[in-house]
HTML snippet that shows the backbone in 3Dmol.js (N, CA, C, O; Angstrom):
<script src="https://3Dmol.org/build/3Dmol-min.js"></script>
<div id="view" style="width:600px;height:400px;position:relative"></div>
<script>
const pdb = `
ATOM      1  N   MET A   1       6.290 -14.497   6.288  1.00  0.00           N
ATOM      2  CA  MET A   1       7.377 -13.617   5.854  1.00  0.00           C
ATOM      3  C   MET A   1       7.527 -12.504   6.886  1.00  0.00           C
ATOM      4  O   MET A   1       6.529 -12.042   7.438  1.00  0.00           O
ATOM      5  N   PRO A   2       8.742 -12.072   7.153  1.00  0.00           N
ATOM      6  CA  PRO A   2       8.976 -11.042   8.169  1.00  0.00           C
ATOM      7  C   PRO A   2       8.375  -9.681   7.797  1.00  0.00           C
ATOM      8  O   PRO A   2       8.189  -9.346   6.627  1.00  0.00           O
ATOM      9  N   LYS A   3       8.083  -8.919   8.852  1.00  0.00           N
ATOM     10  CA  LYS A   3       7.645  -7.531   8.688  1.00  0.00           C
ATOM     11  C   LYS A   3       8.788  -6.635   9.143  1.00  0.00           C
ATOM     12  O   LYS A   3       9.564  -6.987  10.031  1.00  0.00           O
ATOM     13  N   PHE A   4       8.873  -5.464   8.508  1.00  0.00           N
ATOM     14  CA  PHE A   4       9.919  -4.504   8.839  1.00  0.00           C
ATOM     15  C   PHE A   4       9.313  -3.120   9.025  1.00  0.00           C
ATOM     16  O   PHE A   4       8.379  -2.734   8.322  1.00  0.00           O
ATOM     17  N   VAL A   5       9.863  -2.377   9.988  1.00  0.00           N
ATOM     18  CA  VAL A   5       9.530  -0.965  10.174  1.00  0.00           C
ATOM     19  C   VAL A   5      10.706  -0.169   9.620  1.00  0.00           C
ATOM     20  O   VAL A   5      11.859  -0.404   9.980  1.00  0.00           O
ATOM     21  N   ILE A   6      10.391   0.777   8.738  1.00  0.00           N
ATOM     22  CA  ILE A   6      11.413   1.608   8.109  1.00  0.00           C
ATOM     23  C   ILE A   6      11.197   3.051   8.545  1.00  0.00           C
ATOM     24  O   ILE A   6      10.088   3.577   8.452  1.00  0.00           O
ATOM     25  N   GLU A   7      12.248   3.675   9.013  1.00  0.00           N
ATOM     26  CA  GLU A   7      12.215   5.097   9.358  1.00  0.00           C
ATOM     27  C   GLU A   7      12.930   5.851   8.244  1.00  0.00           C
ATOM     28  O   GLU A   7      14.084   5.567   7.923  1.00  0.00           O
ATOM     29  N   ARG A   8      12.225   6.816   7.662  1.00  0.00           N
ATOM     30  CA  ARG A   8      12.782   7.591   6.555  1.00  0.00           C
ATOM     31  C   ARG A   8      12.833   9.068   6.956  1.00  0.00           C
ATOM     32  O   ARG A   8      11.809   9.656   7.305  1.00  0.00           O
ATOM     33  N   ASP A   9      14.016   9.655   6.903  1.00  0.00           N
ATOM     34  CA  ASP A   9      14.161  11.092   7.155  1.00  0.00           C
ATOM     35  C   ASP A   9      13.900  11.829   5.846  1.00  0.00           C
ATOM     36  O   ASP A   9      14.690  11.746   4.906  1.00  0.00           O
ATOM     37  N   VAL A  10      12.783  12.551   5.797  1.00  0.00           N
ATOM     38  CA  VAL A  10      12.411  13.315   4.604  1.00  0.00           C
ATOM     39  C   VAL A  10      11.919  14.678   5.086  1.00  0.00           C
ATOM     40  O   VAL A  10      10.725  14.851   5.329  1.00  0.00           O
ATOM     41  N   PRO A  11      12.825  15.649   5.226  1.00  0.00           N
ATOM     42  CA  PRO A  11      12.465  16.964   5.762  1.00  0.00           C
ATOM     43  C   PRO A  11      11.246  17.575   5.058  1.00  0.00           C
ATOM     44  O   PRO A  11      11.166  17.603   3.830  1.00  0.00           O
ATOM     45  N   SER A  12      10.317  18.055   5.859  1.00  0.00           N
ATOM     46  CA  SER A  12       9.104  18.760   5.414  1.00  0.00           C
ATOM     47  C   SER A  12       8.137  17.901   4.608  1.00  0.00           C
ATOM     48  O   SER A  12       7.211  18.438   3.999  1.00  0.00           O
ATOM     49  N   PHE A  13       8.324  16.584   4.587  1.00  0.00           N
ATOM     50  CA  PHE A  13       7.416  15.729   3.816  1.00  0.00           C
ATOM     51  C   PHE A  13       5.979  15.840   4.310  1.00  0.00           C
ATOM     52  O   PHE A  13       5.035  15.698   3.534  1.00  0.00           O
ATOM     53  N   GLY A  14       5.822  16.094   5.600  1.00  0.00           N
ATOM     54  CA  GLY A  14       4.484  16.248   6.165  1.00  0.00           C
ATOM     55  C   GLY A  14       3.730  17.447   5.622  1.00  0.00           C
ATOM     56  O   GLY A  14       2.514  17.540   5.789  1.00  0.00           O
ATOM     57  N   ASN A  15       4.427  18.360   4.980  1.00  0.00           N
ATOM     58  CA  ASN A  15       3.787  19.534   4.386  1.00  0.00           C
ATOM     59  C   ASN A  15       3.431  19.323   2.918  1.00  0.00           C
ATOM     60  O   ASN A  15       2.995  20.259   2.247  1.00  0.00           O
ATOM     61  N   SER A  16       3.611  18.101   2.413  1.00  0.00           N
ATOM     62  CA  SER A  16       3.353  17.816   1.004  1.00  0.00           C
ATOM     63  C   SER A  16       1.874  17.947   0.672  1.00  0.00           C
ATOM     64  O   SER A  16       1.003  17.685   1.502  1.00  0.00           O
ATOM     65  N   SER A  17       1.616  18.357  -0.559  1.00  0.00           N
ATOM     66  CA  SER A  17       0.229  18.435  -1.048  1.00  0.00           C
ATOM     67  C   SER A  17      -0.277  17.023  -1.364  1.00  0.00           C
ATOM     68  O   SER A  17       0.499  16.070  -1.434  1.00  0.00           O
ATOM     69  N   HIS A  18      -1.583  16.917  -1.552  1.00  0.00           N
ATOM     70  CA  HIS A  18      -2.165  15.627  -1.911  1.00  0.00           C
ATOM     71  C   HIS A  18      -1.533  15.114  -3.204  1.00  0.00           C
ATOM     72  O   HIS A  18      -1.243  13.923  -3.314  1.00  0.00           O
ATOM     73  N   GLN A  19      -1.319  15.978  -4.168  1.00  0.00           N
ATOM     74  CA  GLN A  19      -0.723  15.578  -5.444  1.00  0.00           C
ATOM     75  C   GLN A  19       0.705  15.076  -5.256  1.00  0.00           C
ATOM     76  O   GLN A  19       1.099  14.096  -5.888  1.00  0.00           O
ATOM     77  N   GLU A  20       1.482  15.727  -4.401  1.00  0.00           N
ATOM     78  CA  GLU A  20       2.852  15.292  -4.131  1.00  0.00           C
ATOM     79  C   GLU A  20       2.866  13.934  -3.428  1.00  0.00           C
ATOM     80  O   GLU A  20       3.704  13.084  -3.731  1.00  0.00           O
ATOM     81  N   LEU A  21       1.936  13.734  -2.489  1.00  0.00           N
ATOM     82  CA  LEU A  21       1.842  12.440  -1.807  1.00  0.00           C
ATOM     83  C   LEU A  21       1.443  11.344  -2.788  1.00  0.00           C
ATOM     84  O   LEU A  21       1.979  10.236  -2.749  1.00  0.00           O
ATOM     85  N   LYS A  22       0.499  11.663  -3.664  1.00  0.00           N
ATOM     86  CA  LYS A  22       0.066  10.701  -4.682  1.00  0.00           C
ATOM     87  C   LYS A  22       1.249  10.306  -5.562  1.00  0.00           C
ATOM     88  O   LYS A  22       1.427   9.126  -5.863  1.00  0.00           O
ATOM     89  N   HIS A  23       2.049  11.272  -5.971  1.00  0.00           N
ATOM     90  CA  HIS A  23       3.221  10.981  -6.803  1.00  0.00           C
ATOM     91  C   HIS A  23       4.213  10.083  -6.052  1.00  0.00           C
ATOM     92  O   HIS A  23       4.765   9.147  -6.631  1.00  0.00           O
ATOM     93  N   ALA A  24       4.437  10.365  -4.777  1.00  0.00           N
ATOM     94  CA  ALA A  24       5.354   9.552  -3.974  1.00  0.00           C
ATOM     95  C   ALA A  24       4.871   8.103  -3.912  1.00  0.00           C
ATOM     96  O   ALA A  24       5.671   7.172  -4.007  1.00  0.00           O
ATOM     97  N   VAL A  25       3.571   7.920  -3.753  1.00  0.00           N
ATOM     98  CA  VAL A  25       3.003   6.568  -3.712  1.00  0.00           C
ATOM     99  C   VAL A  25       3.196   5.868  -5.066  1.00  0.00           C
ATOM    100  O   VAL A  25       3.525   4.683  -5.112  1.00  0.00           O
ATOM    101  N   GLU A  26       2.996   6.591  -6.143  1.00  0.00           N
ATOM    102  CA  GLU A  26       3.194   6.010  -7.478  1.00  0.00           C
ATOM    103  C   GLU A  26       4.638   5.567  -7.668  1.00  0.00           C
ATOM    104  O   GLU A  26       4.889   4.491  -8.210  1.00  0.00           O
ATOM    105  N   VAL A  27       5.592   6.388  -7.225  1.00  0.00           N
ATOM    106  CA  VAL A  27       7.008   6.048  -7.331  1.00  0.00           C
ATOM    107  C   VAL A  27       7.302   4.774  -6.537  1.00  0.00           C
ATOM    108  O   VAL A  27       7.989   3.880  -7.030  1.00  0.00           O
ATOM    109  N   SER A  28       6.784   4.691  -5.314  1.00  0.00           N
ATOM    110  CA  SER A  28       7.001   3.513  -4.478  1.00  0.00           C
ATOM    111  C   SER A  28       6.371   2.274  -5.111  1.00  0.00           C
ATOM    112  O   SER A  28       6.994   1.213  -5.162  1.00  0.00           O
ATOM    113  N   ASN A  29       5.139   2.409  -5.591  1.00  0.00           N
ATOM    114  CA  ASN A  29       4.461   1.274  -6.222  1.00  0.00           C
ATOM    115  C   ASN A  29       5.218   0.782  -7.451  1.00  0.00           C
ATOM    116  O   ASN A  29       5.316  -0.425  -7.674  1.00  0.00           O
ATOM    117  N   ASN A  30       5.755   1.703  -8.250  1.00  0.00           N
ATOM    118  CA  ASN A  30       6.526   1.314  -9.427  1.00  0.00           C
ATOM    119  C   ASN A  30       7.803   0.573  -9.045  1.00  0.00           C
ATOM    120  O   ASN A  30       8.202  -0.373  -9.725  1.00  0.00           O
ATOM    121  N   ALA A  31       8.444   1.002  -7.958  1.00  0.00           N
ATOM    122  CA  ALA A  31       9.646   0.309  -7.488  1.00  0.00           C
ATOM    123  C   ALA A  31       9.296  -1.111  -7.046  1.00  0.00           C
ATOM    124  O   ALA A  31      10.042  -2.051  -7.318  1.00  0.00           O
ATOM    125  N   ILE A  32       8.171  -1.262  -6.370  1.00  0.00           N
ATOM    126  CA  ILE A  32       7.736  -2.598  -5.926  1.00  0.00           C
ATOM    127  C   ILE A  32       7.468  -3.483  -7.144  1.00  0.00           C
ATOM    128  O   ILE A  32       7.880  -4.642  -7.171  1.00  0.00           O
ATOM    129  N   LYS A  33       6.788  -2.948  -8.136  1.00  0.00           N
ATOM    130  CA  LYS A  33       6.510  -3.723  -9.359  1.00  0.00           C
ATOM    131  C   LYS A  33       7.799  -4.137 -10.056  1.00  0.00           C
ATOM    132  O   LYS A  33       7.904  -5.253 -10.566  1.00  0.00           O
ATOM    133  N   SER A  34       8.788  -3.232 -10.077  1.00  0.00           N
ATOM    134  CA  SER A  34      10.058  -3.549 -10.734  1.00  0.00           C
ATOM    135  C   SER A  34      10.821  -4.651 -10.007  1.00  0.00           C
ATOM    136  O   SER A  34      11.724  -5.267 -10.573  1.00  0.00           O
ATOM    137  N   MET A  35      10.456  -4.895  -8.759  1.00  0.00           N
ATOM    138  CA  MET A  35      11.075  -5.957  -7.962  1.00  0.00           C
ATOM    139  C   MET A  35      10.231  -7.230  -7.999  1.00  0.00           C
ATOM    140  O   MET A  35      10.420  -8.128  -7.179  1.00  0.00           O
ATOM    141  N   ASN A  36       9.312  -7.304  -8.941  1.00  0.00           N
ATOM    142  CA  ASN A  36       8.408  -8.459  -9.051  1.00  0.00           C
ATOM    143  C   ASN A  36       7.637  -8.704  -7.757  1.00  0.00           C
ATOM    144  O   ASN A  36       7.382  -9.846  -7.374  1.00  0.00           O
ATOM    145  N   ASN A  37       7.271  -7.602  -7.090  1.00  0.00           N
ATOM    146  CA  ASN A  37       6.463  -7.657  -5.863  1.00  0.00           C
ATOM    147  C   ASN A  37       7.105  -8.496  -4.751  1.00  0.00           C
ATOM    148  O   ASN A  37       6.399  -9.135  -3.972  1.00  0.00           O
ATOM    149  N   ARG A  38       8.451  -8.494  -4.676  1.00  0.00           N
ATOM    150  CA  ARG A  38       9.124  -9.218  -3.587  1.00  0.00           C
ATOM    151  C   ARG A  38       8.898  -8.573  -2.230  1.00  0.00           C
ATOM    152  O   ARG A  38       9.043  -9.228  -1.198  1.00  0.00           O
ATOM    153  N   VAL A  39       8.542  -7.288  -2.227  1.00  0.00           N
ATOM    154  CA  VAL A  39       8.190  -6.608  -0.985  1.00  0.00           C
ATOM    155  C   VAL A  39       6.730  -6.176  -1.087  1.00  0.00           C
ATOM    156  O   VAL A  39       6.206  -5.935  -2.175  1.00  0.00           O
ATOM    157  N   GLN A  40       6.098  -6.086   0.065  1.00  0.00           N
ATOM    158  CA  GLN A  40       4.717  -5.603   0.120  1.00  0.00           C
ATOM    159  C   GLN A  40       4.673  -4.441   1.093  1.00  0.00           C
ATOM    160  O   GLN A  40       5.090  -4.569   2.244  1.00  0.00           O
ATOM    161  N   TRP A  41       4.174  -3.320   0.637  1.00  0.00           N
ATOM    162  CA  TRP A  41       4.030  -2.126   1.466  1.00  0.00           C
ATOM    163  C   TRP A  41       2.666  -2.199   2.126  1.00  0.00           C
ATOM    164  O   TRP A  41       1.646  -2.275   1.441  1.00  0.00           O
ATOM    165  N   LEU A  42       2.638  -2.176   3.448  1.00  0.00           N
ATOM    166  CA  LEU A  42       1.368  -2.248   4.166  1.00  0.00           C
ATOM    167  C   LEU A  42       0.783  -0.875   4.443  1.00  0.00           C
ATOM    168  O   LEU A  42      -0.385  -0.625   4.143  1.00  0.00           O
ATOM    169  N   GLN A  43       1.581   0.018   5.014  1.00  0.00           N
ATOM    170  CA  GLN A  43       1.122   1.379   5.284  1.00  0.00           C
ATOM    171  C   GLN A  43       2.284   2.232   5.754  1.00  0.00           C
ATOM    172  O   GLN A  43       3.351   1.735   6.116  1.00  0.00           O
ATOM    173  N   SER A  44       2.039   3.536   5.733  1.00  0.00           N
ATOM    174  CA  SER A  44       3.044   4.486   6.201  1.00  0.00           C
ATOM    175  C   SER A  44       2.382   5.560   7.046  1.00  0.00           C
ATOM    176  O   SER A  44       1.216   5.904   6.849  1.00  0.00           O
ATOM    177  N   PHE A  45       3.149   6.079   7.986  1.00  0.00           N
ATOM    178  CA  PHE A  45       2.710   7.168   8.845  1.00  0.00           C
ATOM    179  C   PHE A  45       3.631   8.353   8.563  1.00  0.00           C
ATOM    180  O   PHE A  45       4.849   8.251   8.705  1.00  0.00           O
ATOM    181  N   VAL A  46       3.041   9.469   8.165  1.00  0.00           N
ATOM    182  CA  VAL A  46       3.810  10.650   7.792  1.00  0.00           C
ATOM    183  C   VAL A  46       3.753  11.660   8.938  1.00  0.00           C
ATOM    184  O   VAL A  46       2.677  12.031   9.407  1.00  0.00           O
ATOM    185  N   THR A  47       4.927  12.094   9.374  1.00  0.00           N
ATOM    186  CA  THR A  47       5.026  13.177  10.351  1.00  0.00           C
ATOM    187  C   THR A  47       5.681  14.361   9.631  1.00  0.00           C
ATOM    188  O   THR A  47       5.899  14.315   8.420  1.00  0.00           O
ATOM    189  N   LYS A  48       5.984  15.391  10.367  1.00  0.00           N
ATOM    190  CA  LYS A  48       6.537  16.593   9.729  1.00  0.00           C
ATOM    191  C   LYS A  48       7.770  16.290   8.879  1.00  0.00           C
ATOM    192  O   LYS A  48       7.841  16.694   7.718  1.00  0.00           O
ATOM    193  N   ASP A  49       8.743  15.580   9.457  1.00  0.00           N
ATOM    194  CA  ASP A  49      10.022  15.371   8.792  1.00  0.00           C
ATOM    195  C   ASP A  49      10.406  13.906   8.599  1.00  0.00           C
ATOM    196  O   ASP A  49      11.539  13.603   8.225  1.00  0.00           O
ATOM    197  N   LYS A  50       9.470  13.004   8.852  1.00  0.00           N
ATOM    198  CA  LYS A  50       9.784  11.577   8.746  1.00  0.00           C
ATOM    199  C   LYS A  50       8.599  10.805   8.178  1.00  0.00           C
ATOM    200  O   LYS A  50       7.451  11.248   8.225  1.00  0.00           O
ATOM    201  N   ILE A  51       8.926   9.635   7.641  1.00  0.00           N
ATOM    202  CA  ILE A  51       7.910   8.682   7.225  1.00  0.00           C
ATOM    203  C   ILE A  51       8.266   7.366   7.921  1.00  0.00           C
ATOM    204  O   ILE A  51       9.417   6.932   7.873  1.00  0.00           O
ATOM    205  N   TYR A  52       7.295   6.738   8.559  1.00  0.00           N
ATOM    206  CA  TYR A  52       7.465   5.431   9.191  1.00  0.00           C
ATOM    207  C   TYR A  52       6.627   4.441   8.395  1.00  0.00           C
ATOM    208  O   TYR A  52       5.406   4.570   8.313  1.00  0.00           O
ATOM    209  N   CYS A  53       7.298   3.449   7.807  1.00  0.00           N
ATOM    210  CA  CYS A  53       6.618   2.525   6.903  1.00  0.00           C
ATOM    211  C   CYS A  53       6.647   1.106   7.470  1.00  0.00           C
ATOM    212  O   CYS A  53       7.580   0.720   8.175  1.00  0.00           O
ATOM    213  N   LEU A  54       5.616   0.349   7.149  1.00  0.00           N
ATOM    214  CA  LEU A  54       5.538  -1.055   7.523  1.00  0.00           C
ATOM    215  C   LEU A  54       5.513  -1.870   6.237  1.00  0.00           C
ATOM    216  O   LEU A  54       4.640  -1.683   5.389  1.00  0.00           O
ATOM    217  N   TYR A  55       6.478  -2.778   6.099  1.00  0.00           N
ATOM    218  CA  TYR A  55       6.619  -3.612   4.909  1.00  0.00           C
ATOM    219  C   TYR A  55       6.686  -5.083   5.301  1.00  0.00           C
ATOM    220  O   TYR A  55       7.106  -5.430   6.405  1.00  0.00           O
ATOM    221  N   ILE A  56       6.270  -5.923   4.391  1.00  0.00           N
ATOM    222  CA  ILE A  56       6.534  -7.354   4.463  1.00  0.00           C
ATOM    223  C   ILE A  56       7.581  -7.629   3.396  1.00  0.00           C
ATOM    224  O   ILE A  56       7.426  -7.226   2.243  1.00  0.00           O
ATOM    225  N   ALA A  57       8.642  -8.314   3.783  1.00  0.00           N
ATOM    226  CA  ALA A  57       9.731  -8.583   2.848  1.00  0.00           C
ATOM    227  C   ALA A  57      10.475  -9.839   3.286  1.00  0.00           C
ATOM    228  O   ALA A  57      10.425 -10.218   4.457  1.00  0.00           O
ATOM    229  N   PRO A  58      11.162 -10.483   2.349  1.00  0.00           N
ATOM    230  CA  PRO A  58      11.905 -11.688   2.730  1.00  0.00           C
ATOM    231  C   PRO A  58      13.089 -11.391   3.652  1.00  0.00           C
ATOM    232  O   PRO A  58      13.479 -12.230   4.464  1.00  0.00           O
ATOM    233  N   ASP A  59      13.660 -10.177   3.516  1.00  0.00           N
ATOM    234  CA  ASP A  59      14.817  -9.808   4.337  1.00  0.00           C
ATOM    235  C   ASP A  59      15.067  -8.304   4.230  1.00  0.00           C
ATOM    236  O   ASP A  59      14.434  -7.604   3.438  1.00  0.00           O
ATOM    237  N   LYS A  60      16.005  -7.829   5.046  1.00  0.00           N
ATOM    238  CA  LYS A  60      16.342  -6.409   5.073  1.00  0.00           C
ATOM    239  C   LYS A  60      16.912  -5.946   3.735  1.00  0.00           C
ATOM    240  O   LYS A  60      16.682  -4.808   3.329  1.00  0.00           O
ATOM    241  N   ASP A  61      17.650  -6.809   3.051  1.00  0.00           N
ATOM    242  CA  ASP A  61      18.225  -6.437   1.760  1.00  0.00           C
ATOM    243  C   ASP A  61      17.149  -6.062   0.751  1.00  0.00           C
ATOM    244  O   ASP A  61      17.343  -5.140  -0.041  1.00  0.00           O
ATOM    245  N   ALA A  62      16.020  -6.759   0.768  1.00  0.00           N
ATOM    246  CA  ALA A  62      14.918  -6.437  -0.144  1.00  0.00           C
ATOM    247  C   ALA A  62      14.338  -5.063   0.179  1.00  0.00           C
ATOM    248  O   ALA A  62      13.985  -4.311  -0.729  1.00  0.00           O
ATOM    249  N   VAL A  63      14.236  -4.734   1.460  1.00  0.00           N
ATOM    250  CA  VAL A  63      13.753  -3.410   1.865  1.00  0.00           C
ATOM    251  C   VAL A  63      14.717  -2.337   1.366  1.00  0.00           C
ATOM    252  O   VAL A  63      14.290  -1.300   0.858  1.00  0.00           O
ATOM    253  N   MET A  64      16.010  -2.587   1.510  1.00  0.00           N
ATOM    254  CA  MET A  64      17.010  -1.617   1.062  1.00  0.00           C
ATOM    255  C   MET A  64      17.006  -1.476  -0.463  1.00  0.00           C
ATOM    256  O   MET A  64      17.225  -0.382  -0.983  1.00  0.00           O
ATOM    257  N   GLU A  65      16.761  -2.568  -1.175  1.00  0.00           N
ATOM    258  CA  GLU A  65      16.672  -2.492  -2.632  1.00  0.00           C
ATOM    259  C   GLU A  65      15.500  -1.601  -3.043  1.00  0.00           C
ATOM    260  O   GLU A  65      15.619  -0.787  -3.959  1.00  0.00           O
ATOM    261  N   HIS A  66      14.363  -1.764  -2.353  1.00  0.00           N
ATOM    262  CA  HIS A  66      13.217  -0.902  -2.656  1.00  0.00           C
ATOM    263  C   HIS A  66      13.570   0.556  -2.396  1.00  0.00           C
ATOM    264  O   HIS A  66      13.208   1.434  -3.180  1.00  0.00           O
ATOM    265  N   SER A  67      14.270   0.817  -1.307  1.00  0.00           N
ATOM    266  CA  SER A  67      14.668   2.180  -0.976  1.00  0.00           C
ATOM    267  C   SER A  67      15.497   2.793  -2.104  1.00  0.00           C
ATOM    268  O   SER A  67      15.268   3.936  -2.500  1.00  0.00           O
ATOM    269  N   LYS A  68      16.449   2.034  -2.613  1.00  0.00           N
ATOM    270  CA  LYS A  68      17.306   2.535  -3.694  1.00  0.00           C
ATOM    271  C   LYS A  68      16.502   2.778  -4.962  1.00  0.00           C
ATOM    272  O   LYS A  68      16.669   3.806  -5.617  1.00  0.00           O
ATOM    273  N   LYS A  69      15.629   1.837  -5.312  1.00  0.00           N
ATOM    274  CA  LYS A  69      14.845   1.967  -6.538  1.00  0.00           C
ATOM    275  C   LYS A  69      13.842   3.116  -6.467  1.00  0.00           C
ATOM    276  O   LYS A  69      13.580   3.779  -7.471  1.00  0.00           O
ATOM    277  N   SER A  70      13.283   3.350  -5.277  1.00  0.00           N
ATOM    278  CA  SER A  70      12.266   4.389  -5.132  1.00  0.00           C
ATOM    279  C   SER A  70      12.868   5.768  -4.891  1.00  0.00           C
ATOM    280  O   SER A  70      12.228   6.786  -5.157  1.00  0.00           O
ATOM    281  N   GLY A  71      14.100   5.798  -4.385  1.00  0.00           N
ATOM    282  CA  GLY A  71      14.737   7.072  -4.066  1.00  0.00           C
ATOM    283  C   GLY A  71      14.387   7.596  -2.684  1.00  0.00           C
ATOM    284  O   GLY A  71      14.787   8.702  -2.321  1.00  0.00           O
ATOM    285  N   PHE A  72      13.642   6.813  -1.908  1.00  0.00           N
ATOM    286  CA  PHE A  72      13.317   7.213  -0.545  1.00  0.00           C
ATOM    287  C   PHE A  72      14.349   6.635   0.400  1.00  0.00           C
ATOM    288  O   PHE A  72      14.664   5.449   0.303  1.00  0.00           O
ATOM    289  N   PRO A  73      14.888   7.433   1.313  1.00  0.00           N
ATOM    290  CA  PRO A  73      15.911   6.920   2.222  1.00  0.00           C
ATOM    291  C   PRO A  73      15.330   5.883   3.189  1.00  0.00           C
ATOM    292  O   PRO A  73      14.146   5.908   3.524  1.00  0.00           O
ATOM    293  N   ALA A  74      16.191   4.988   3.616  1.00  0.00           N
ATOM    294  CA  ALA A  74      15.829   4.041   4.678  1.00  0.00           C
ATOM    295  C   ALA A  74      16.872   4.220   5.766  1.00  0.00           C
ATOM    296  O   ALA A  74      17.860   3.489   5.826  1.00  0.00           O
ATOM    297  N   ASN A  75      16.636   5.212   6.632  1.00  0.00           N
ATOM    298  CA  ASN A  75      17.613   5.556   7.659  1.00  0.00           C
ATOM    299  C   ASN A  75      17.712   4.503   8.746  1.00  0.00           C
ATOM    300  O   ASN A  75      18.760   4.340   9.370  1.00  0.00           O
ATOM    301  N   SER A  76      16.626   3.795   8.969  1.00  0.00           N
ATOM    302  CA  SER A  76      16.613   2.712   9.946  1.00  0.00           C
ATOM    303  C   SER A  76      15.636   1.655   9.452  1.00  0.00           C
ATOM    304  O   SER A  76      14.515   1.971   9.052  1.00  0.00           O
ATOM    305  N   VAL A  77      16.069   0.399   9.482  1.00  0.00           N
ATOM    306  CA  VAL A  77      15.219  -0.727   9.094  1.00  0.00           C
ATOM    307  C   VAL A  77      15.318  -1.760  10.200  1.00  0.00           C
ATOM    308  O   VAL A  77      16.399  -2.273  10.488  1.00  0.00           O
ATOM    309  N   GLU A  78      14.184  -2.062  10.819  1.00  0.00           N
ATOM    310  CA  GLU A  78      14.159  -3.013  11.928  1.00  0.00           C
ATOM    311  C   GLU A  78      13.102  -4.070  11.680  1.00  0.00           C
ATOM    312  O   GLU A  78      11.989  -3.756  11.259  1.00  0.00           O
ATOM    313  N   GLU A  79      13.450  -5.332  11.942  1.00  0.00           N
ATOM    314  CA  GLU A  79      12.476  -6.410  11.829  1.00  0.00           C
ATOM    315  C   GLU A  79      11.517  -6.366  13.013  1.00  0.00           C
ATOM    316  O   GLU A  79      11.940  -6.208  14.158  1.00  0.00           O
ATOM    317  N   VAL A  80      10.246  -6.505  12.736  1.00  0.00           N
ATOM    318  CA  VAL A  80       9.221  -6.526  13.779  1.00  0.00           C
ATOM    319  C   VAL A  80       9.266  -7.893  14.459  1.00  0.00           C
ATOM    320  O   VAL A  80       9.199  -8.924  13.791  1.00  0.00           O
ATOM    321  N   LYS A  81       9.380  -7.897  15.772  1.00  0.00           N
ATOM    322  CA  LYS A  81       9.437  -9.143  16.540  1.00  0.00           C
ATOM    323  C   LYS A  81       8.096  -9.500  17.168  1.00  0.00           C
ATOM    324  O   LYS A  81       7.835 -10.669  17.452  1.00  0.00           O
ATOM    325  N   ALA A  82       7.240  -8.495  17.388  1.00  0.00           N
ATOM    326  CA  ALA A  82       5.910  -8.733  17.953  1.00  0.00           C
ATOM    327  C   ALA A  82       5.036  -7.542  17.627  1.00  0.00           C
ATOM    328  O   ALA A  82       5.525  -6.431  17.423  1.00  0.00           O
ATOM    329  N   ILE A  83       3.748  -7.783  17.581  1.00  0.00           N
ATOM    330  CA  ILE A  83       2.769  -6.720  17.373  1.00  0.00           C
ATOM    331  C   ILE A  83       1.848  -6.722  18.583  1.00  0.00           C
ATOM    332  O   ILE A  83       1.278  -7.753  18.938  1.00  0.00           O
ATOM    333  N   LEU A  84       1.709  -5.572  19.208  1.00  0.00           N
ATOM    334  CA  LEU A  84       0.900  -5.441  20.406  1.00  0.00           C
ATOM    335  C   LEU A  84      -0.262  -4.484  20.153  1.00  0.00           C
ATOM    336  O   LEU A  84      -0.145  -3.542  19.369  1.00  0.00           O
ATOM    337  N   ASP A  85      -1.350  -4.731  20.806  1.00  0.00           N
ATOM    338  CA  ASP A  85      -2.474  -3.794  20.832  1.00  0.00           C
ATOM    339  C   ASP A  85      -3.186  -4.011  22.160  1.00  0.00           C
ATOM    340  O   ASP A  85      -2.792  -4.895  22.921  1.00  0.00           O
ATOM    341  N   PRO A  86      -4.228  -3.230  22.464  1.00  0.00           N
ATOM    342  CA  PRO A  86      -4.881  -3.368  23.763  1.00  0.00           C
ATOM    343  C   PRO A  86      -5.368  -4.792  24.058  1.00  0.00           C
ATOM    344  O   PRO A  86      -5.414  -5.192  25.221  1.00  0.00           O
ATOM    345  N   SER A  87      -5.727  -5.554  23.040  1.00  0.00           N
ATOM    346  CA  SER A  87      -6.224  -6.907  23.277  1.00  0.00           C
ATOM    347  C   SER A  87      -5.130  -7.870  23.734  1.00  0.00           C
ATOM    348  O   SER A  87      -5.439  -8.959  24.217  1.00  0.00           O
ATOM    349  N   THR A  88      -3.861  -7.491  23.594  1.00  0.00           N
ATOM    350  CA  THR A  88      -2.751  -8.334  24.049  1.00  0.00           C
ATOM    351  C   THR A  88      -2.853  -8.620  25.540  1.00  0.00           C
ATOM    352  O   THR A  88      -2.419  -9.675  26.002  1.00  0.00           O
ATOM    353  N   ALA A  89      -3.429  -7.681  26.299  1.00  0.00           N
ATOM    354  CA  ALA A  89      -3.540  -7.844  27.754  1.00  0.00           C
ATOM    355  C   ALA A  89      -4.710  -8.731  28.165  1.00  0.00           C
ATOM    356  O   ALA A  89      -4.843  -9.068  29.341  1.00  0.00           O
ATOM    357  N   GLU A  90      -5.538  -9.102  27.239  1.00  0.00           N
ATOM    358  CA  GLU A  90      -6.723  -9.914  27.583  1.00  0.00           C
ATOM    359  C   GLU A  90      -6.396 -11.378  27.735  1.00  0.00           C
ATOM    360  O   GLU A  90      -7.283 -12.182  28.021  1.00  0.00           O
TER     361      GLU A  90
END
`;
const viewer = $3Dmol.createViewer("view");
viewer.addModel(pdb, "pdb");
viewer.setStyle({}, {cartoon: {color: "spectrum"}});
viewer.zoomTo();
viewer.render();
</script>
């Protein structure tokens, strides 16, 4: 199944408390459950004003559906074409 990188513009999200982050994760998990787990959230990277998420999903439409259900914006959704790390050069 394809992987997608989602860029979410969420001003000041990086300043969230642990409790606020926990709540955001609960909201996202509930949206995934409501979709019968058609998408899988792998991880997210939080910066000051953005969240970069990695998902497995059947298509971009499923990622956008999760965005709508969770209330988190999906400003950019791109399918991952390759994954690189230092061992790629070996």
